[in-house]
C-alpha positions in Angstrom: -3.8 -28.8 113.1 -2.5 -29.1 109.6 -4.7 -30.5 106.6 -3.0 -33.4 105.3 -4.4 -32.7 101.7 -2.8 -29.5 101.7 0.8 -30.8 102.5 3.0 -30.6 98.9 5.1 -33.8 98.5 7.7 -34.6 96.2 7.4 -38.4 95.0 8.5 -40.8 92.4 6.3 -40.6 89.5 5.6 -42.0 86.3 5.6 -39.7 83.1 2.5 -41.9 81.7 0.5 -41.2 84.5 -2.5 -39.1 83.2 -1.7 -36.0 85.5 1.8 -36.0 84.3 1.2 -36.9 81.1 -1.2 -33.7 81.2 1.8 -31.7 82.6 4.3 -32.6 80.1 1.9 -31.8 77.4 1.4 -28.6 78.8 5.1 -28.0 78.8 6.3 -29.4 75.8 3.3 -26.7 74.1 4.8 -23.8 76.0 8.4 -24.7 75.2 7.4 -25.1 71.3 5.5 -21.6 71.6 8.7 -20.1 73.0 11.7 -21.5 70.8 12.3 -23.0 67.5 12.3 -26.8 67.0 15.9 -27.1 66.5 16.0 -25.0 69.9 13.5 -27.1 72.0 15.7 -30.1 73.8 12.7 -31.7 75.9 12.3 -35.5 76.3 9.3 -37.1 75.2 7.3 -39.0 77.5 8.7 -42.1 76.3 12.3 -41.1 76.6 11.7 -39.7 80.2 10.9 -43.5 81.2 14.6 -44.6 80.6 16.4 -46.4 83.3 18.7 -43.8 83.8 15.7 -41.2 84.2 14.2 -40.6 87.8 11.2 -38.8 87.2 9.6 -36.9 90.2 6.1 -35.4 90.9 4.7 -32.7 93.4 1.4 -33.7 95.1 -1.3 -32.0 97.1 -3.5 -34.4 97.9 -4.4 -36.5 95.1 -3.5 -33.6 92.5 -0.4 -33.5 90.5 1.0 -29.9 90.6 4.5 -30.4 89.0 7.0 -32.5 87.6 10.9 -33.0 87.1 13.3 -35.5 86.0 16.9 -36.4 86.8 19.1 -37.9 84.2 22.0 -39.7 85.3 25.0 -38.8 82.8 27.6 -40.9 85.2 29.4 -38.4 86.8 26.7 -35.7 86.3 23.0 -35.5 86.5 20.9 -33.4 84.1 17.4 -31.8 85.3 14.7 -32.5 82.6 11.1 -31.5 82.1 10.9 -29.3 85.0 7.3 -27.8 84.8 4.5 -26.7 87.7 1.0 -26.3 86.6 0.6 -22.2 86.3 -2.3 -22.3 88.8 0.1 -23.9 91.4 3.0 -21.5 91.0 3.9 -19.5 93.8 3.5 -22.4 96.6 7.4 -23.2 96.5 7.2 -26.3 94.6 10.2 -25.4 92.4 12.4 -25.0 95.4 11.0 -28.3 96.7 12.1 -29.8 93.5 15.5 -28.3 93.6 16.3 -29.6 97.0 15.1 -33.0 96.0 17.3 -33.2 92.7 20.0 -32.2 94.9 19.6 -34.8 97.9 18.9 -37.1 95.1 22.2 -36.2 93.1 24.3 -36.6 96.2 22.4 -40.1 96.7 23.6 -41.1 93.5 27.1 -39.9 94.0 26.8 -37.7 91.1 29.6 -34.5 91.2 27.5 -32.1 90.0 23.6 -31.2 88.1 23.5 -29.4 85.1 20.6 -27.9 82.9 19.9 -26.2 79.7 17.1 -23.9 79.7 15.8 -21.3 77.6 17.0 -17.6 77.6 13.2 -16.6 77.8 12.4 -18.7 81.2 13.5 -16.0 83.5 12.0 -17.2 86.6 13.9 -20.2 86.1 16.9 -18.6 86.0 16.0 -17.1 89.4 15.0 -20.1 90.8 18.1 -22.3 89.5 20.4 -19.1 90.7 18.7 -19.3 94.1 20.0 -22.9 94.5 23.4 -22.3 93.5 23.4 -22.9 89.9 26.1 -20.9 87.6 26.3 -20.8 83.9 28.4 -22.9 82.3 29.6 -24.3 78.8 27.2 -26.8 77.0 27.7 -30.2 77.6 27.1 -33.4 76.8 25.4 -33.4 73.2 24.2 -29.7 73.6 25.4 -27.1 70.8 25.6 -23.5 71.8 22.5 -21.7 70.2 21.1 -18.5 70.9 18.7 -19.4 73.0 20.1 -21.9 75.2 21.5 -21.2 78.8 23.5 -24.1 80.1 23.9 -24.0 83.7 25.4 -26.3 86.6 25.7 -26.6 90.1 28.3 -28.6 92.1 27.7 -31.3 94.7 31.2 -31.9 95.7 
């Protein structure tokens, strides 16, 4: 019999939840340690609470192990704030998030999902490529810089 507390589920979440906030703060600290302020494009916790953004968490039992957001920009969605607790890495949470975002994007009738990621986040690049993302030009309000990599995945 499977222990229900060991099943990792992706659920709608709240960035202001204590466990989610802790993950977001850890993510922000990591990004600030790797990239200059002008090369950081993470959203604040308040910005993640905007109506056009859906925020998801990965839970195992009562512990939040990761978070990700999908910002609806009309014809495309943007992946924001994906972060997995370092102690929970290797459990397939990133793959669960990517499948969930694809399903959610299709449900919202988005034509594609895009993201901006840092050039030093090689494991993230591998995850995105494994889910059909390819490099693309800057989108939205982004400008090309020395550390950003832009990727997209068509949903059509």
